[in-house]
PAKE-465351 format. One record per residue (C-alpha): x, y, z; residue in one letter. Coordinates in steps of 0.5 Angstrom, whole numbers, plus 2048, in hexadecimal, padded with zeros to 3 digits. Layout:
XYZA;...
//
This chain:
7E57C188CM;7DD7C188BN;7DA7C5891Q;7D37C4893K;7CE7CA894P;7CE7CD89AG;7D67CA89CF;7D87CF8A0L;7DF7D089DG;7DD7D1896S;7D97D7897S;7DC7DB89DL;7E27D889FF;7E67D5899P;7EC7D389DG;7E87D08A3F;7EA7C98A4D;7E57C58A8P;7E77C18ADL;7E87B98ACP;7E37B48ADN;7E47B08B4H;7E27A98B3A;7E17A88BAD;7DB7AA8BCA;7DE7AC8C3D;7E37B08C1A;7E57B68C6D;7E17BC8C5D;7E57C18C8D;7EB7C08C3A;7E57C18BEV;7E27C78C1L;7E97CA8C2Q;7EA7C98BBS;7E47CC8B9S;7E57D28BDA;7EB7D48B9H;7E77D38B3V;7E17D88B5F;7E67DC8B8G;7E87DD8B0A;7E17DE8AFI;7E07E48B4D;7E67E78B0E;7E37E68A9V;7DC7E98ACL;7E07EF8AEA;7E37F08A7T;7DC7EE8A3T;7D87F38A7S;7DC7F98A5A;7DC7F689DL;7D57F489DN;7D17F78A2P;7CA7F48A0A;7CA7EE89BP;7C57EB8A0F;7C07F18A1A;7BA7ED89ES;7BA7E88A4V;7BB7EC8AAQ;7B57EC8AFP;7B27F48B0K;7B17F38B7E;7B97F28B8N;7BC7F98B9T;7C17F88BES;7C77FB8BEN;7CB7F58BDA;7CE7F38B6L;7C87F08B2S;7C97EA8ADN;7C97EF8A7A;7CF7F38AAQ;7D37ED8ABK;7D27EA8A4G;7D17E38A7F;7CB7DE8A7P;7C87DD8AEV;7CA7D88B3F;7C47D88B8A;7C47D18BBS;7CB7D18BDF;7CD7D38C4S;7D37D78C6F;7D87D38CBN;7DD7D88CFP;7E17D38D1S;7E47D28CAL;7EB7D58CAP;7EB7DC8C5G;7E37DB8C5A;7E07E28C6T;7D97E38C6A;7D77E88C0P;7D17EC8BFS;7CA7E98BFS;7C77E78B8V;7BF7E68B7P;7BD7DF8B8D;7BC7DB8B1L;7B67D78B4A;7B37DD8B6S;7B47E18B0A;7AE7DE8ACT;7A97DE8B3T;7A77E38B7Q;7AD7E78BAP;7AE7E68C2R;7AE7EC8C7K;7B57ED8C9R;7B67EE8D0E;7BA7F48D3K;7C07F38D6R;7C77F68D7N;7CD7F58D5D;7CF7F38DCA;7CA7ED8DDD;7CB7EA8D6S;7D37EA8D8E;7D27E68DFS;7CC7E18DCD;7D07DF8D6S;7D47D98D9D;7CE7D68DDE;7C97D78D7L;7CE7D38D3S;7CF7CD8D8R;7C77CD8D9G;7C67CC8D2K;7CB7C78D0D;7C87C38D6R;7C17C38D3K;7C37C38CCE;7C67BC8CDK;7C07B98D0K;7BB7BC8CBT;7BF7BA8C5K;7C07B28C7K;7B87B28C8D;7B77B58C1K;7BD7B18BEI;7B97AA8C0A;7B27AC8BDK;7B57AE8B7K;7B97A88B6H;7B37A48B7K;7AF7A88B2R;7B47A78ADS;7B67A08AEK;7AE79F8ACE;7AF7A38A6K;7B67A08A4E;7B479B89FD;7AF7A089BR;7B47A689BG;7B97A2898K;7B67A2891D;7B47A9891R;7BB7AC894D;7BE7A888EK;7B97AB889R;7B97B288CD;7C17B288CD;7C27B0885G;7C77AB885G;7CD7AF888R;7CD7AB88EG;7CC7B1893I;7C97AE89AK;7C27B189CS;7C27B48A3S;7C07AD8A6H;7C67AA8A4H;7CC7AF8A5R;7D37AD8A4E;7D87AE8A9K;7DB7B38A6G;7D57B88A6A;7D57BD8ACT;7CE7C08ADV;7CD7C78B0Y;7C67C68B4P;7C17CB8B5A;7BE7CB8BCN;7B77CE8BCR;7B77CF8C4E;7BE7D38C5V;7BC7DA8C5T;7C37DD8C7S;7C57E48C5R;7CC7E18C4A;7CF7DE8BDL;7CE7D78BEA;7D57D48BCI;7D47CC8BAP;7D67C68BET;7D97C18B9F;7D67BB8BCT;7D37B48BAK;7CD7B68BEA;7CC7BD8BBA;7CD7BA8B5S;7C77B68B5N;7C27BB8B9D;7BE7BE8B4V;7BB7BB8ADS;7BF7BD8A7S;7B97C28A5N;7BC7C78ABL;7C37C68A9S;7C67CC8A6L;7CD7CA8A4F;7D07C38A2R;7D77C28A2M;7DA7BD89DD;7E17BA89FR;7E17B5899R;7E57B6893G;7E17B788DD;7E07B1889S;7DF7B4883E;7E67B7882N;7E87B0881A;7E27AD87DR;7E37B2878Y;7EA7B4878G;7E97BC879S;7E77C087EA;7E37C4879S;7DB7C487AS;7DA7C4873S;7DD7BD873K;7D77BA877V;7D27B7872P;7CB7BB873R;7C77B4871Y;7C87AD875F;7C57A7874S;7C27A2878Y;7C079B876F;7BC79E86FN;7BA7A4872R;7BE7AB871I;7BE7B0876Y;7BF7B7876G;7BA7B8870V;7B47BB870S;7B17B786BD;7AF7AF86ET;7AE7AC868R;7B67AB866F;7B87A4867R;7BF7A1867V;7BF79B863S;7C6798863H;7CD79A863R;7D279B85DV;7D979C85FG;7D97A2864N;7D37A4861S;7CB7A2862I;7C57A185DV;7BF7A685FV;7B97A585DY;7B27A985ES;7AB7A6860L;7A67AA85DH;7A17A6861K;7A17A3868P;7A479C868G;7A679C861E;7AB79785ER;7B0797858L;7B2791854T;7B978F853S;7B979184CR;7B879984ED;7BE798852F;7C279584DR;7C079B848I;7C27A084EA;7C979D84FL;7CA7A0848R;7C87A7849G;7CD7AD84BT;7CE7AE852P;7CB7B5855I;7CB7B885CR;7C57B7860L;7C57BE862A;7C37C085AS;7BE7BA85AM;7BB7BE860L;7BA7C585DR;7B57C2858K;7AE7C385CT;7AA7BC85DP;7A57BE857T;7AA7C0852E;7AC7BC84CA;7B37BA84BI;7B67BD845S;7B97BA83FH;7BF7BF840S;7C27BC846D;7C77B8846D;7C47B1847F;7BE7AD844I;7B77AE847A;7B27A9848F;7AC7A884BP;7AF7A5852K;7B57A9852S;7BB7A5854S;7C17A9855L;7C97A8857I;7CB7AC85DL;7D27AD85EN;7D27AF866M;7D67AC86CP;7D27A686ES;7D67A4874T;7D07A5879H;7CD79E87BD;7C97A1881K;7C57A7881P;7C87AE884Q;7C67B4885E;7C67B887FV;7C27BF87FP;7BD7C1879F;7C27C3874P;7C27CB873V;7C27CE86CS;7C97D286CT;7CB7D7867N;7D17D4865L;7CF7CD862Q;7D77CA863E;7D87C485FT;7DD7BF862P;7E17C085CE;7E17C785DF;7E37C6864L;7E97C2862A;7EB7C785DE;7EB7CD862T;7EF7C9867R;7F47C7862R;7F57CF860L;7F57D1867N;7FB7CD869L;7FE7CF863R;7FD7D6865L;7FF7D486CE;8067D286AN;8077D8864N;8027DE865P;8067E2860A;8047DE85BN;7FE7E2857L;7FC7DC852A;7FA7D8858T;7F57DE85BW;7F37DF854L;7F17D8854E;7EE7D885AL;7EA7DE858L;7E77DA852A;7E57D4856L;7E07D8859Q;7DD7DA853D;7DC7D2852S;7D67D3857L;7D27D7853L;7D37D384DR;7D07CD851N;7CA7D0853A;7C97D384CE;7C97CC849A;7C57CA84FE;7BF7CE84CS;7BF7D2853T;7BA7D7854S;7BC7DF853A;7BB7E085BR;7BF7DA85DA;7C47DD857M;7C47E485AA;7C67E2861S;7CB7DD85FL;7CF7E285AR;7CF7E7860R;7D27E1865S;7D77E085FV;7D97E885FT;7DA7E8866E;7DF7E2866K;7E27E5860K;7E37EB863V;7E67E9869A;7EB7E4865I;7ED7EB861Y;7EE7EF867E;7F37E9869K;7F67E8862A;7F77F0862L;7FB7F0868R;8007EB865Q;8007EF85EH;7FE7F685FP;8007F8858Y;7FC7F3854A;7F77F8851A;7F57F584BR;7F57ED84FE;7F27EF856L;7F07F7856V;7EC7F8851L;7E87F1851P;7E77F2858M;7E47FA857L;7E07F7852E;7DD7F2856L;7DB7F685CV;7D87FC858A;7D17FA858E;7D27F7860V;7D57FD863W;7D2804864D;7D580A860A;7D980D866P;7DD807868R;7DE805860L;7E180C860L;7E680C866T;7E8805863T;7E980885CW;7ED80D85FD;7F2809863R;7F380485CV;7F580B859L;7FA80D85EK;7FD80685ER;7FE805856V;7FF80C855S;80580D859G;80D80B857P;80C803855G;805803854G;8037FE84EV;7FD7FE84AG;7FC80684BT;7F8806844F;7F3801845E;7F280384CV;7F080B84AW;7ED808844D;7E8804849R;7E780984EY;7E580F848V;7E080A846T;7DD80984DY;7DD81084ER;7D9812848M;7D480C849T;7D380E850S;7CD811850Y;7CD813858A;7D4816857S;7D4819850F;7D582084EG;7D9824849V;7DD82884DS;7DF822851P;7E081E84BM;7E5824849L;7E982384FE;7E981C84FV;7EC81D847F;7F182384AE;7F481E84FQ;7F581884AC;7F881D846F;7FD81F84BG;7FF81884DV;801815846F;80481C844Q;80981B84AA;80B814847R;812813844R;80F80E83FD;80E813839F;80B80F834E;80680B838G;80481183CS;802815835Q;7FE80F833M;7FA80F83AA;7FA81683AL;7F7816833L;7F2811835H;7EF81583BF;7EF81B837F;7EA818832K;7E6815838R;7E681D83BL;7E4820834C;7DF81B833S;7DB81C83AM;7DC823839L;7D8823832F;7D381E834D;7D182283AA;7D0829836G;7D782C837Y;7D982B82FT;7DD83282FE;7E182F834R;7E2829831A;7E482C82BV;7E883182DA;7EC82C831L;7EE82882BY;7F082F827Q;7F483082CA;7F882982DM;7F9829825I;7FB830825E;80082F82BF;802828828S;803829821C;80383081FF;809832824T;80E837821P;814834820P;818839824A;81383782BF;81482F82AA;81B82F82EQ;817832834M;81482F83AD;80D82E83BF;80B833840E;80F83883BQ;80B836835R;805837839M;80683E83BD;80783F834L;80183C831F;7FD840836E;7FE846832D;7FC84382BF;7F684082EW;7F4847831E;7F584A82BS;7F0846828E;7F2845821C;7EF84081CA;7F083981FR;7F183281CV;7EB830818G;7E8837817E;7E883B811A;7EF83E810G;7F383B815A;7FA83A814T;7FD83881BG;80083A821W;80783A81DK;80583F818E;80184481DN;807845822V;80884D821I;80285181EG;7FD84D81EA;7F684F81CV;7F084D820G;7EB84981CV;7E384981DA;7E184281FA;7DA84081DY;7D484581FI;7CF841823P;7C8841821K;7C4840828R;7BC83E828G;7B884182CD;7B283E830V;7AD84482FG;7AE843827D;7A983D828E;7A283C826D;79E83D82CE;79A83782CG;7A183382DD;7A382F833D;7A7833837E;7AD82E838Y;7AC82C831A;7AD83382FA;7B3833833W;7B682C830F;7B682F829R;7B983582BC;7BE83182FE;7C082C829A;7C0832824E;7C6836829A;7C982F82AG;7C982E822F;7CB836821M;7D1837826N;7D5830827W;7DB834825A;7DF83982BP;7DD84082AQ;7E384682BR;7E284B830S;7E285182AT;7DC84D827T;7D884C82DA;7D985482EA;7D7855828T;7D1850828A;7CF85482EK;7CF85B82CA;7CB859825D;7C685682AD;7C485A830D;7BF856832D;7C3850833D;7C685283AA;7C884B83DD;7CE848839E;7D0841839D;7D684183EP;7D883A83BF;7D883C833A;7DF840834T;7E583B836I;7EA83F839I;7F183C83BF;7F083A842D;7EB83583FD;7EF83183BI;7F683283FR;7F582D844P;7F482783FF;7FA829839M;7FF825839F;805823834D;80581E82EI;80B81D82AS;80A817827H;80881781FP;802812820T;7FF815826L;7FF81B823K;7FB81981DA;7F7815822R;7F581B825L;7F281E81FV;7EE81781DT;7EB818824N;7E981F823F;7E681D81CA;7E2817820Q;7DF81C825L;7DD82081FL;7D981A81DS;7DE818818C;7DF810819Q;7E7811817L;7EA80B81BN;7F180C818M;7F5806818T;7F380381EE;7F07FC820S;7E87FB821S;7EA7F8828T;7ED7FF82AM;7E8803827L;7E37FF82BE;7E7800832S;7E3807833L;7DB805834S;7D980C837P;7DD80F831C;7D980B82CQ;7D381082AV;7D280F823Q;7CB80D823L;7C9813827M;7C9817821N;7C281781EN;7C5815817S;7C880F818L;7C380D81DL;7BD80E818T;7C1809813S;7C2804818F;7BB802818F;7B87FF811P;7B380480EP;7AC803810K;7A9801809S;7AC7FA808P;7B17FA803R;7B17F67FCG;7B47EF7FCS;7BA7F27F7E;7BC7F87FCG;7C37F87FEP;7C47F8806V;7C67FF809P;7CD7FF80CA;7CE7FE813F;7CF806815P;7D580581AI;7DC804817K;7E080181BN;7E77FE817F;7EE800816P;7EF806811L;7F280480AA;7F2808804Q;7EE802800D;7E8803805N;7E7809803L;7E38077FDF;7E08017FER;7D97FD7FET;7D4801803A;7D67FB809G;7DD7FD809S;7DE804806C;7E080980CL;7DC810809L;7D580F806D;7CF813805D;7CC81180CV;7D3813810Q;7D481A80CV;7CD81B80DR;7CD81A815G;7D381E815I;7CF824812Q;7C9823816D;7CD82381DA;7CF82A81CG;7CF830818H;7D5831813Q;7D882B817R;7DA827810L;7DE82E80DA;7E182E814F;7E3827814L;7E682880CC;7EA82E80FH;7ED829814L;7EF82480FL;7F282980BS;7F682C810Q;7F9826813C;7FA82280DR;80282380DS;80281F813F;806819812D;801814813D;7FC818810L;7FF81A809D;7FC814806D;7F5814808V;7F381B80AA;7F281D803M;7EF817801P;7EA818807L;7E881F804M;7E681C7FDL;7E2817801S;7DE81C805L;7DE8207FEE;7DB81A7FAA;7D68197FFC;7D3820800E;7CD8207FCG;7C981B7F9S;7CA81C7F1K;7D08207F0G;7D581E7F6G;7D981A7F1L;7DA81F7ECK;7DB8247F1A;7E18207F4A;7E481E7EEL;7E48267ECK;7E78277F4A;7EC8217F2G;7EF8247ECK;7F082A7F0N;7F48277F6M;7F88237F1L;7FB8297EEK;7FD82B7F5E;7FF8247F7A;8018217F1R;80681C7F4M;80181A7F9N;7FF8127F6L;7FA8117FBS;7F68177F9L;7F78147F2W;7F580D7F4A;7EE8107F7C;7ED8147F0Y;7ED80E7ECA;7E980B7F2G;7E48117F0L;7E380E7E9E;7E28077EBV;7DC80A7EFA;7D980D7E9R;7DA8067E5R;7DF80A7E1K;7E48047E1L;7E88067DBD;7E980D7DDE;7EC80A7E4A;7F18067E0R;7F480C7DDK;7F48107E3I;7F88097E7Y;7FD8097E1Q;7FE8107E1T;8008107E8A;80480A7E7I;80880C7E2M;8098137E5S;80B8117ECY;81280E7EAR;8158157EAT;8128177F1F;8178177F6P;8188117FAL;814814801E;80E8157FCQ;80E80E7F9Q;80C80B7FFH;80480A7FDD;8068077F6A;8048007F9V;7FD8037FAL;7FD8057F3L;7FF7FF7F0H;7FA7FB7F5L;7F47FF7F3A;7F57FE7ECY;7F67F77ECA;7F07F67F0E;7EC7FA7EBL;7EE7F57E6E;7ED7EF7EAA;7E67F17EBE;7E57F17E4A;7E87EA7E3E;7EE7ED7DFR;7F37E97E3F;7F97E97DFH;7F97F07DEV;7F87F17E6A;7FE7EC7E7L;8027F17E2Q;8017F77E6V;8047F47EDL;8097F17E9V;80B7F87E6S;80B7FA7EDF;8107F57EFA;8157F67EAD;8147FE7EAR;8127FD7E2S;80E8037DFV;80C7FF7DAE;8047FE7DBL;7FF7F97D7P;7FB7FC7D3S;7F37FC7D3L;7F37F67CET;7F87F27D1T;7F87EB7D3E;7FF7E87D3E;8017E57DAR;8087E77DCP;80E7E37DBP;8107DE7E1A;8177E27E3T;8137E87E4R;80E7E57E8I;8137E17ECL;8177E87EDK;8117EC7EFA;80F7E67F4R;8167E77F8K;8157EE7F8F;80F7EE7FBL;8117E9800Q;8177EE802E;8137F4802M;80E7F1807T;8127EE80BS;8167F480DI;80F7F880DA;80D7F3812M;8137F3816Q;8137FB817K;80B7FB819C;80D7F581EN;8127FA821Q;80E7FF823E;8097FB827A;80780182CL;805806826A;80680481FP;806809819S;7FF809816S;80280A810Q;807804810S;801800812L;7FD80280CR;803801808K;8057FA80BT;7FD7F880AA;7FE7FA803C;8047F6802L;8017EF805V;7FB7F1800A;7FF7F17FAC;8037EB7FCG;7FC7E77FDG;7F97E97F7L;8007E87F3F;8007E17F5E;7F87E07F3Y;7FA7E37ECL;8007DF7EBS;7FE7D87EDT;7F67D97ECD;7F57D57F2K;7F17D87F8I;7F57D37FDE;7FC7D67FCD;7F97DE7FDA;7F67DB804L;7FC7D8806Q;8007DE805Y;7FB7E3809F;7FB7DE80FD;8037DD80EK;8037E580FM;7FD7E5814H;8017E1819T;8077E5818K;8047EC81AA;8047EE821D;8007F5820I;7F87F4821P;7F77F981CA;7FB7F6816L;7F97EF818R;7F27F2817E;7F37F4810L;7F77EE80EI;7F07EA80FL;7EC7EF80CD;7F07EF805S;7F07E7806K;7E87E7806L;7E77EC801R;7EC7E87FCI;7E87E17FEL;7E17E57FDL;7E47E77F6R;7E67E07F4H;7DF7DE7F6S;7DC7E27F1K;7E07E07EBR;7DC7DD7E5S;7DD7D57E5G;7E07D57ECI;7DD7D17F2F;7DF7D37F9V;7DB7CF7FFR;7D77D4803P;7DA7D0809G;7E17D2807D;7DF7DA807I;7DB7DA80DR;7E07D6811D;7E57DC80FA;7E17E2811I;7DF7DE817E;7E67DE819K;7E77E5817A;7E17E781BV;7E37E3822I;7EA7E6822E;7E77ED821F;7E07ED823P;7DF7F5823H;7E17F681BN;7DB7F8818S;7DE7F6810T;7DF7EE813F;7D87EF816L;7D57F1810T;7D87EC80CM;7D57E6810L;7CE7E980FV;7CF7EA808E;7D17E3807G;7CC7E080BE;7C67E4808A;7C77E0802K;7C57DA805F;7C07DC80AK;7C47D9810M;7C37DF815E;7C47DA81BN;7CB7D9819R;7CC7E1819V;7C97E1820R;7CE7DB823R;7D47DF821V;7D27E6824I;7CF7E382AD;7D67DF82CS;7DA7E582AC;7D57E982FL;7D67E4834K;7DE7E4834T;7DF7EC831N;7D97F0832P;7D97F782FS;7D47FD82DS;7D67FC826T;7D57F4826L;7CE7F582AW;7CC7FA825A;7CD7F681FF;7CA7F0823A;7C37F5823V;7C57F781BW;7C57F0819T;7BE7EE81CE;7BB7F4819L;7BE7F3812H;7BE7EB812H;7B87EB80DH;7B87EF807I;7B07F2806G;7AE7EE80CE;7AC7F1813V;7B17F0819Y;7B07EC81FN;7AF7F1825Q;7AF7ED82AN;7B67EA828T;7B97F2827V;7B67F482EQ;7B97EE831S;7C07EF82EL;7BF7F7830L;7BE7F5837S;7C47F0837R;7C87F6834A;7C67FB83AI;7C77F583FE;7CE7F483DC;7D37F8841P;7D67FB83BV;7D07FC838G;7CE80083EK;7D380583DQ;7D1806835A;7CC80C834P;7CB80982DS;7C880382FL;7C3807834W;7C180C82FQ;7C080682AL;7BC80282FA;7B7808831I;7B680A829V;7B4803828F;7AF80382EE;7AD80982AI;7AC807823L;7A8800826T;7A380482AG;7A6802831N;7A680A834L;7A680783BQ;7AC80283BR;7B0808837A;7AF80C83DK;7B1807842Q;7B780683DL;7B980D83DL;7B980D845F;7BE808845R;7C280B83FA;7C2812843I;7C580D849R;7CA80A845E;7CC80F841C;7CB816845P;7D081A840W;7CC81983AS;7C881F838K;7C581C832G;7C1816837L;7BF81C83BY;7BB820835L;7B781A834L;7B381C839V;7B1822836V;7B181F82FG;7AF81982DE;7AC817833L;7A981E835R;7A281A835G;7A381583AV;7A681A83FF;7A381F843G;7A5826845A;7A782584CD;7AC81F849E;7AF823844V;7B0828849A;7B382384DE;7B8821847I;7BA828846V;7BC82884DG;7C082284DV;7C3825847M;7C682B84BE;7C7827851E;7CC82384CK;7CE829849E;7CC827842I;7CC82D83DR;7C683183CI;7C7836837R;7C0839837I;7BE83B83EP;7B783883FL;
//
């Protein structure tokens, strides 16, 4: 029912039912008064309750002189009835305390007579009877005069009342219906008692409408039946009356004619303007739009052609709106609301609400309802809503979605991935930090208990929130968060899944400590985990975790050489009689050694950087004591340089899976600036944006930007410095774009820390016996040797390779890598001899040493295929299938017989099917070695189909078939890589033409499926660089950024803009726009590399003030990154004053960022 403003039952008494309207004017007043006495008896009870709950809601209207002891109107919480008289004859009626007179509240206050309580009680009856007689006579005279005056103005007031009412059919005060009961206000009555209204017709016609306080409507709401709903949203905001539209501020809109349930609306540019019939016919072919969207345009604003209608000088538009009103109705001016809910939106909302009422446990319906709310934002964006209106609309949608989330969580309290995480993400920018932390604690308790689902996702998001929350971040609080997280997952029984989760959080912990300056503790944690998990003595293997931890404490405190250090042999070799080996002796800088003319902060920065470069590895207590004895001036020792067992014990856990052990080693190598990705999908590698800090390395950052002098037109494009692709043996020695280790990478390792490259080589050498590392550890060491130095690197690597082959003669991957070194030197004949020697000798090896034979044959066949000796390459693959030791000579060009080709095809298909099935069975943590072997088998099969049929289509179909069978993302990524390489090799053959569109389509499909793979992205850029089609690359990258953004993808987009035109200057505005979008993206905000890239770009372009602003934002978003803080006293020292630098240093101390040299 539509309640009118001022209706008594709608505001104070929802259950109040007004008395029925009596048609007879001479109805019995006593019965009415008795009924009203019961009503106002209930009012007294409500007044007593509201006076206690709401002491002063109307305090602003109380007169100052009214200071009696009686209850005031504010204390009762009820509007004033100043003109109603009290009738003591009514049954159950009691005289309440006095209230101020409403008529006299706004005029001069009266002087109150002093009367005692006895006089007031004795005169109450007589006063009431006298007033009743006077009121009847006075009211009759007044009513007669008013009816006479209203009779004269009745005709003139009809039209005006209709226009003012707006067509809703509400009668004016001169024509009240019988259903309306008015409580008149009598100015002459000055009784101190509460006036109770008398429900009589004479009283209702006493005073004009401007003095009445309330109006009761006993009629039903006709709009409920007219619009078929009790919701006010179904009532149209605009109504037509003849050819005018009411409710619109712009009076130039007119109604032309009706079309079904719609009306044609046109706008007059001048008063009295008319449109021709031709304009109407054209308008009928237009697209219907809503009047609200047309009203958003200002009268002087030109209509854009991007809208969904055709613009004319005199616009005629078809408007879909109800046209049931032919008479004017009372419609208020349309108030702009934040939520512009269309009829389609409301209908869909009603449908979903009805489904939820019938089945509230349906999670899909809740998610559909939540997704529906986002359509409001999309519609507003499509209508080019202003930024301020969009912000207001976004807040409104957020509040509505939060309410839906809360209701959905009552039905699904454990739907972490679907409900909990999206809700917390939504309110992160709306709620304050204490409220958000309280909600996080409640969620963590719920999901961490028994039966909790989605624990890993919730904890991962919680760690990210605590790291990126500037207000609550601190190194010590973060350590407590990680310790609590480790305790939750160690208590779970899902050992393999828990080990993967623990390894994930362990990587995040060490990365945070390393970036915050606690490099010794991060390195010590990895050393302890590798020693404890991979080098456990056989006698301790069957003990439980706590017992092994107690024994491991003895090994740690003995200060033996640990993994990665020279002379380390592992825990299992140092159980008894271990001798302590000194670690790296630190070389600390001294502030006093700087020149006197240097700035104090600049000198401190150089010393701090030198200390971080020299002292990244943990010290021993004996080493620290020796250094202190040698240097008596150094009285203050760094307490964080020596790591005791209590510093690492809370974060130790057990790892039993072989693949996870190898992944632990590769994560350690990544911490040491070596991008050793193991055989993991690029999508998984990009799941940790805070750990992607490659561009924080000065060498990689320098190579990211083009050189200052323009390059020549024939110069090669430098390689993308970030290597993000699964590791395979054949990408150790490739072109610059897909090679894992190159000169830039090795230079970055050397510049990151003193003797870090040697430490990394020791790590790979000591861990090469692991199951998943034995086929890549030694080739990686050769790659490091080959890149170390500029000219003699390959020669030194060949010499080291010979020494390694003497020790590990049965390592077939080492043979392939050694031959690859000769290929890199362009010594193809020497490489062929090495391949043939290895192939003819491995048949005598044990079977467990022959698992890399497929790699050897594949590398040799690809070498011959690139030299366009296709028959020789086919014979190499056939010899692998029939296990023949007969290899073609260097000069033969004979094609193998057809029978051998058929047998080889069948053998390769069977081997590939078995290997594929084995990998798919290990979907949770597949063996890296089996993944690499399977990828090599698929590559051999594809190359075999290409060479045997001499058709690229057969090879591509084979790769597509294998791609659909693979379930593991890393394997599918390796298969796509092999497919693209064979397609590009075919396009380079002499006399062969391949449509550029076919190559482009294949590369784009690979990029869309794996948008973070740096090899695929590099192929895309190199392919389009030949045709100068930069917009195609921008289109593909931009689509990937919208669907699946990552720090690597943002960095590649910037790198592409910097290197689009060889020898030309890049567009600074485009690069700046990309960087701004990157750091505004939720993923980019968490990546210190992108912030560093944006700040350095502004420094290179001379915008130091903008770089300063970006630095403040970067510190707020990534408060754990010490490298960002040091920019204040480094590259940006000139724009920061001494006070600002001191403030930044204070923030570092507050956030517990490591400061090695006291300032």
